[in-house]
C-alpha positions in Angstrom: 64.1 127.4 151.4 63.9 129.9 148.4 67.2 131.2 147.5 67.6 135.2 147.3 70.0 137.2 145.4 70.9 141.1 145.4 70.5 142.6 142.0 72.5 146.3 141.9 72.5 148.4 138.9 71.4 151.5 137.5 69.9 150.3 134.4 66.3 149.8 135.2 65.1 147.9 132.1 68.0 145.8 132.9 67.0 145.3 136.5 63.7 143.9 135.4 65.3 141.2 132.6 66.7 140.1 135.6 64.8 139.8 138.1 62.5 138.1 135.7 64.7 135.4 135.0 65.7 135.2 138.8 61.9 134.6 139.1 61.8 131.8 136.3 64.5 130.1 138.2 62.8 129.9 141.8 65.3 132.7 143.2 63.5 135.4 145.1 65.5 138.7 144.5 66.1 142.2 146.1 67.1 145.1 143.4 69.3 148.2 144.4 69.6 151.3 142.0 72.4 152.6 143.9 75.9 151.7 146.0 74.4 153.3 149.0 71.1 151.2 148.6 72.9 147.9 147.8 74.6 148.6 151.6 71.1 149.1 152.9 70.0 146.1 151.7 72.9 143.9 152.9 72.6 145.9 156.6 69.6 144.4 157.1 69.6 140.9 155.2 71.9 138.3 154.3 71.9 136.8 150.6 73.0 134.0 148.8 74.8 135.5 146.0 74.6 139.0 144.8 75.3 140.7 141.5 76.1 144.2 140.6 77.0 146.4 138.1 81.1 148.0 138.2 79.8 151.8 137.2 77.3 152.7 139.6 75.7 156.1 139.4 77.5 157.0 143.5 80.4 154.9 143.4 82.0 151.6 141.8 81.1 147.8 142.1 84.7 147.3 142.9 84.1 149.1 146.4 80.4 146.6 147.3 82.6 143.6 145.9 85.3 144.3 148.5 83.1 144.8 151.3 81.2 141.3 150.3 84.4 139.5 149.4 85.4 139.1 153.3 81.8 137.5 154.0 80.5 133.8 151.9 78.1 135.2 149.9 79.4 135.0 146.2 79.2 138.2 144.2 79.2 138.3 140.3 80.3 141.5 138.1 78.6 142.8 135.3 80.7 144.7 132.7 80.6 146.9 129.8 81.7 145.7 126.8 85.3 146.3 126.4 85.9 146.5 130.3 88.3 143.4 130.6 90.6 145.2 132.5 87.9 145.7 135.9 86.5 142.8 135.2 90.0 141.1 136.3 90.4 143.7 138.9 86.9 143.0 140.6 88.1 139.1 140.0 91.4 140.1 142.2 89.6 141.9 144.6 87.4 138.4 145.2 84.3 138.5 142.8 83.4 134.8 142.2 82.6 135.7 138.2 81.6 138.0 135.8 79.2 138.3 132.7 79.3 141.0 129.7 76.5 143.5 128.5 74.8 142.8 126.3 73.7 140.0 129.5 73.3 137.0 127.5 70.1 134.7 129.2 72.0 131.1 128.9 75.2 132.9 130.2 73.3 134.5 133.4 71.5 131.4 134.1 74.8 129.5 133.9 76.8 132.0 136.0 73.6 131.6 138.7 73.7 128.4 138.8 77.2 128.3 139.5 76.8 131.0 142.4 74.1 128.7 144.2 76.2 125.8 144.1 79.5 128.0 145.4 76.5 129.5 148.2 75.6 126.2 149.5 79.3 124.7 149.7 80.1 127.2 152.0 77.2 127.0 154.2 77.9 123.4 154.3 81.5 123.9 155.3 80.4 126.5 158.6 78.8 123.6 159.7 80.6 123.1 163.8 82.7 119.5 164.0 82.2 118.6 160.4 84.9 117.7 157.9 83.1 118.5 153.9 83.8 116.0 151.1 85.5 119.1 149.8 88.2 118.6 152.9 87.8 114.5 152.5 89.1 115.0 148.8 92.0 117.8 149.6 93.3 115.4 152.2 93.2 111.9 149.9 94.8 114.2 147.1 97.3 116.3 148.6 99.8 114.1 150.9 101.1 116.0 153.9 99.7 118.3 156.9 102.5 120.3 157.2 102.3 124.6 157.2 102.9 125.3 153.6 100.4 122.4 152.7 97.6 123.4 155.3 97.8 126.9 153.6 97.4 125.6 150.1 94.7 123.4 151.1 92.6 126.6 152.3 93.5 128.1 149.4 92.7 125.6 146.6 89.0 125.7 148.4 88.7 129.5 148.1 89.9 129.3 144.6 87.9 126.7 143.5 84.6 128.9 144.6 85.7 131.3 142.0 85.4 131.2 138.2 88.8 133.6 138.0 91.8 132.6 135.8 94.9 130.9 138.1 98.3 130.4 137.4 100.0 127.7 138.8 103.6 127.9 139.2 106.6 126.1 141.1 109.4 124.0 140.1 109.3 120.7 137.8 107.7 117.7 140.0 105.7 119.6 142.3 102.6 118.4 141.3 100.9 121.6 139.4 98.1 119.6 136.8 97.0 117.2 140.5 96.1 120.9 142.0 94.5 122.2 138.5 92.8 118.8 138.6 91.7 119.8 142.6 90.0 123.0 141.9 87.5 121.5 139.1 86.8 119.1 141.0 86.2 121.2 144.0 84.5 124.0 141.9 80.8 124.1 140.9 82.2 123.2 137.2 83.4 119.4 138.5 80.3 117.5 136.5 82.1 118.9 133.5 85.4 118.0 131.3 88.6 118.4 132.7 90.4 119.5 129.8 94.5 119.1 130.3 96.7 119.8 127.3 100.6 120.4 127.3 101.2 123.3 125.4 104.7 122.1 124.2 103.6 119.1 122.7 101.8 120.5 120.0 103.0 121.2 116.8 102.5 124.9 116.3 101.2 124.0 112.9 98.5 121.9 114.4 97.5 123.8 117.7 94.4 126.4 115.9 92.8 123.0 115.0 93.6 121.5 118.5 92.6 124.2 120.6 89.6 125.3 117.9 88.7 122.4 116.5 87.8 122.4 112.3 85.6 121.7 109.7 85.4 118.7 107.1 87.7 119.6 103.8 88.5 123.0 105.7 92.3 122.1 104.4 94.3 118.6 103.4 93.5 115.8 105.8 90.3 117.4 107.6 88.4 114.5 106.3 85.8 115.0 109.5 84.7 117.7 111.7 86.7 117.5 114.4 86.1 119.1 118.1 88.3 121.3 119.2 89.8 121.9 122.7 88.0 124.8 123.9 84.6 122.9 122.6 85.4 119.9 124.4 86.4 121.4 128.1 82.2 123.8 127.4 81.2 124.1 130.9 84.6 122.8 132.5 87.9 123.6 133.3 90.7 123.5 130.5 94.5 123.2 131.6 97.0 124.5 129.8 99.8 123.1 130.8 103.5 124.7 129.7 101.4 127.7 128.4 105.2 129.3 128.3 106.1 126.8 125.3 102.8 128.5 123.1 104.4 130.5 119.8 103.1 134.1 119.1 101.0 133.3 116.8 98.9 131.3 119.0 99.1 133.4 121.9 96.8 136.2 119.8 94.5 133.6 119.3 94.2 132.5 122.7 94.0 136.0 124.1 91.0 136.5 122.0 88.9 133.1 122.5 89.8 133.9 126.5 88.3 137.5 126.1 85.1 137.1 123.4 84.3 133.4 125.4 84.2 132.1 121.7 86.1 130.3 119.3 85.4 129.5 115.4 87.0 126.2 114.1 89.2 126.6 111.2 86.9 126.2 107.7 84.0 127.7 109.7 81.5 130.5 109.4 80.8 131.3 112.9 82.2 131.7 116.2 80.9 129.1 118.7 80.1 130.3 122.5 81.9 128.1 125.4 81.5 128.8 128.4 84.7 127.3 130.5 87.2 128.4 133.2 91.2 129.0 132.5 93.9 127.4 134.4 97.5 127.4 133.0 101.1 126.4 134.3 104.4 126.4 133.9 108.0 125.9 135.1 109.5 128.7 133.3 109.7 132.6 134.8 106.8 133.7 132.9 107.0 137.3 134.1 111.0 136.9 132.7 109.5 136.0 129.0 106.7 139.0 129.2 110.1 141.6 129.6 112.4 139.9 126.4 109.4 139.7 124.5 108.9 136.1 124.5 105.4 136.2 125.8 102.8 138.6 125.2 101.9 141.2 128.6 98.2 140.9 126.9 97.6 137.2 127.5 99.7 136.9 130.9 97.4 139.6 132.2 94.1 137.4 131.5 96.0 134.3 132.2 97.3 135.3 135.4 94.5 137.0 137.6 95.4 135.1 140.7 99.1 133.3 141.0 99.1 129.9 143.2 102.8 128.9 144.1 103.5 125.1 144.6 105.5 124.9 147.6 109.1 122.8 146.6 109.2 119.6 148.8 112.1 120.5 150.6 110.2 123.0 152.0 107.6 120.8 153.9 110.3 118.2 154.6 108.0 116.7 157.5 105.8 115.4 154.8 108.2 113.0 153.6 107.4 110.0 155.6 103.5 110.7 154.7 104.4 110.9 151.2 106.8 107.9 151.1 104.3 105.3 152.2 101.8 106.4 149.9 104.1 106.0 147.3 105.1 102.8 148.4 101.9 101.6 148.3 101.1 103.2 145.4 103.8 101.7 143.7 103.1 98.3 145.1 99.6 97.9 143.2 101.0 99.5 140.2 103.3 96.6 139.3 100.7 93.9 140.8 103.6 93.2 143.8 102.1 90.8 146.6 104.1 92.3 149.8 103.5 96.0 150.9 107.9 97.5 151.5 108.3 100.0 153.9 111.4 102.1 155.0 114.2 101.8 157.5 114.4 104.7 160.3 117.9 105.0 158.8 116.1 105.2 155.1 113.4 107.7 156.1 116.0 110.2 157.7 118.4 109.9 154.8 115.2 111.2 152.3 115.0 113.9 154.4 118.4 115.1 154.3 118.1 115.1 150.5 117.5 117.8 148.2 115.2 116.6 146.3 115.4 119.0 143.2 113.5 117.1 141.1 110.6 117.4 144.1 107.7 114.9 144.6 108.3 113.0 141.2 111.8 112.8 142.2 110.8 111.1 145.4 108.7 108.3 143.9 111.1 107.7 141.2 113.8 106.9 144.2 111.2 104.4 145.6 110.7 102.8 142.4 114.0 102.2 142.0 114.2 101.1 145.6 111.9 98.8 145.1 114.0 97.2 142.4 116.9 97.0 144.0 115.7 95.2 147.5 116.0 91.6 148.4 112.7 91.7 150.5 109.9 94.3 151.8 111.8 95.5 153.8 113.8 99.7 152.1 117.1 100.2 153.2 119.8 103.5 152.7 121.4 101.7 150.4 118.8 100.9 148.4 118.1 104.4 147.5 121.1 104.8 145.3 121.6 108.7 147.0 125.1 110.0 147.2 126.1 110.8 150.8 124.7 114.4 151.8 128.0 117.0 151.9 127.0 118.6 155.3 127.3 115.9 158.4 124.4 113.7 159.1 121.7 114.8 161.6 121.9 112.9 165.2 117.9 113.7 165.7 116.2 111.5 168.0 113.0 113.5 167.4 113.7 112.2 163.8 114.4 109.2 164.2 111.4 108.2 166.8 109.0 109.7 164.0 110.9 107.4 161.3 110.8 104.8 163.4 107.0 105.4 164.4 105.9 105.5 160.4 107.5 102.3 159.8 105.3 100.8 162.6 102.6 101.9 161.1 103.5 101.5 157.7 103.9 97.7 158.8 100.5 97.7 160.7 97.9 99.3 158.9 96.3 96.5 156.1 97.2 97.6 152.7 94.4 100.5 151.6 93.7 101.5 147.9 95.9 104.4 147.0 95.5 107.6 146.4 97.3 110.3 144.3 99.7 112.8 146.2 101.0 115.7 144.4 102.7 115.2 141.7 102.9 115.0 138.0 100.1 113.1 136.3 103.0 110.9 135.1 106.3 109.7 137.4 108.8 109.3 134.8 111.1 106.4 136.6 115.0 108.1 137.5 118.0 105.8 136.0 119.5 103.2 138.3 122.9 104.7 140.0 124.4 101.2 139.1 125.1 98.9 135.9 121.5 98.5 134.7 122.6 94.4 135.2 125.4 94.4 137.7 123.6 93.9 140.1 126.0 91.6 142.2 129.9 91.1 142.3 129.7 88.2 139.1 130.5 88.9 135.8 128.3 89.1 133.1 126.7 86.0 131.5 129.1 85.0 128.6 126.1 84.8 126.1 125.7 88.7 126.0 129.2 89.7 127.2 130.1 90.6 123.6 127.3 93.2 124.1 128.2 94.7 127.6 129.9 97.5 126.2 129.5 98.1 122.9 132.1 101.2 121.2 130.6 104.5 120.9 132.8 104.1 116.7 133.5 100.8 115.3 137.3 101.3 115.3 139.3 101.5 112.5 141.2 98.3 112.5 140.9 95.3 115.1 144.2 96.2 116.0 144.1 99.0 116.5 142.6 97.4 120.3 145.4 95.0 121.0 147.5 97.8 122.7 146.3 100.2 125.5 148.5 102.9 124.0 147.0 102.4 120.6 143.6 101.9 121.7 143.7 105.1 123.8 145.0 107.1 120.8 142.5 105.9 118.4 139.7 106.6 120.7 140.8 110.0 120.9 141.0 110.5 117.2 137.9 108.4 115.9 135.4 108.4 118.8 132.1 109.9 118.4 129.5 110.9 120.9 125.7 109.8 120.2 124.0 112.2 118.6 121.0 111.7 120.8 122.7 112.0 124.2 124.5 109.7 126.6 121.0 108.4 127.9 119.7 107.8 125.1 122.5 105.8 124.2 122.9 104.2 127.5 118.7 103.4 126.9 119.3 101.6 123.3 122.1 99.4 124.9 120.0 98.5 127.6 116.8 97.5 125.4 119.6 95.7 123.1 121.0 93.7 125.8 117.0 92.7 127.3 115.6 91.4 124.1 119.0 89.6 123.3 118.3 87.6 126.7 114.4 87.6 125.9 115.3 85.9 122.6 117.7 83.2 123.4 115.3 82.4 126.4 112.7 82.2 124.3 111.0 85.0 125.9 110.6 82.9 129.3 111.5 86.6 131.6 112.5 84.5 134.8 115.3 82.9 132.3 116.1 85.9 131.7 116.4 87.6 134.3 118.9 85.3 135.6 121.0 85.3 132.6 120.8 89.2 133.3 122.6 88.2 136.7 119.3 90.1 137.7 116.0 89.7 139.4 112.1 88.5 137.8 111.1 92.2 139.6 114.1 93.9 138.2 113.7 92.9 134.7 109.9 93.9 134.9 110.1 97.3 136.1 113.2 98.2 133.5 110.9 96.4 130.6 107.8 98.8 131.2 110.4 101.5 131.5 112.1 100.8 128.0 108.7 99.8 126.9 109.7 96.7 126.2 106.1 94.6 125.5 105.7 90.9 125.7 105.8 90.5 121.6 108.4 89.9 119.3 110.9 91.7 117.7 112.6 90.1 114.5 115.6 92.7 114.7 
């Protein structure tokens, strides 16, 4: 069936150009020159998409956007050069996308193709008693059916149809990159690249080259041409993670690239058009940074057309059992463990009482630690390593019943390929609350006991440690705190102990684990955490 479109503009020549372009694409179109005429067409017919100018003789195209946005017909707007504020207002009202005058036909064709994909997706969603591939993907990627998660999934589907910039806000560990990738994978841009970039990880002097690329010989070290992130994301989505960390100088250049939809590589003489959608995120209060002058207000308005706030884990506690089962399966898969771990009802209840300051990422870290410490495939409260909650424990029969059912389900369901949940791309393991190698009450093996508790600072003389008072006085006067912090210092000592044990056993991990008084699984986990490979260390 031939697609149909409604074109609304008071410039006759421009309407003819758009009509000819649509006809060549196999699309039948009606043309309206006024707002009133467009409304008459919409009363009599339904269209696959609508393209309207924002300035019409008898009103504003924004009125048409408001009227159509409630339906499933995507509407795009045509804006005059320099009318970016109006375009942003249209996107906030529900416009699908916008195109600038003077009209560039390649850009118009791309917009029309995307609009038709959105229209086809909206038609599929209205089919009765069917779950679309988009809905299946949402349930696979976003674990949980709490009220806030159902609302989040609905919002993501709507945002995926739009081309508007989206700003993802939320605490660390809520899964901003996972949601950004979902928006891309559900959008008409899914066939092109999703390019994530951590703005805080790029040195300021390399930012322009990373974002826009450079030509060979443009500066010292530029031995070849390099394609920038904007060019890599052409046709797809560019995800700016931790966008608040961009220096002010780069914010100006980024703003221009977003407004003009074109970039110029360092050392090049011409600009290259790019068609990208911008998604951005940060755990910081971007509005507050604007107030203190640390972030440009104009850039803030460009990237924050639509804000999506991600819920913290404590706001959806009923999803914890499903998330826990998912992560247990995922960890077992990644660590190549033979058995599938399960949680006892008491462990489920304790997890639901935890505050989870680190959100979903913290939940995964806790389960990684629990698997490491568990003696068998069942994880109990003691393996979670959580402190006793301040508030008295709830004696909720319904909670215990649900936890018991979750445990039985995990035991009965066969192992399947795990999928992503709402978490960041990488889950950094939390430190074990016990001493790294004191997994039982036995003393340290004598072979490495001398390294177990190295002093923070070498004593002035060995005699100063022969008397407790003298040692105390010496420590208070000479001890220095580690320059890189306590956590980095302890990890370095932990790494030294493991390498020492591995050397003494000729890198036999089973024997090294026995020497350290821990399990093989725990040793392998710590080697992965500390980036100790199976090579050899000579120092």
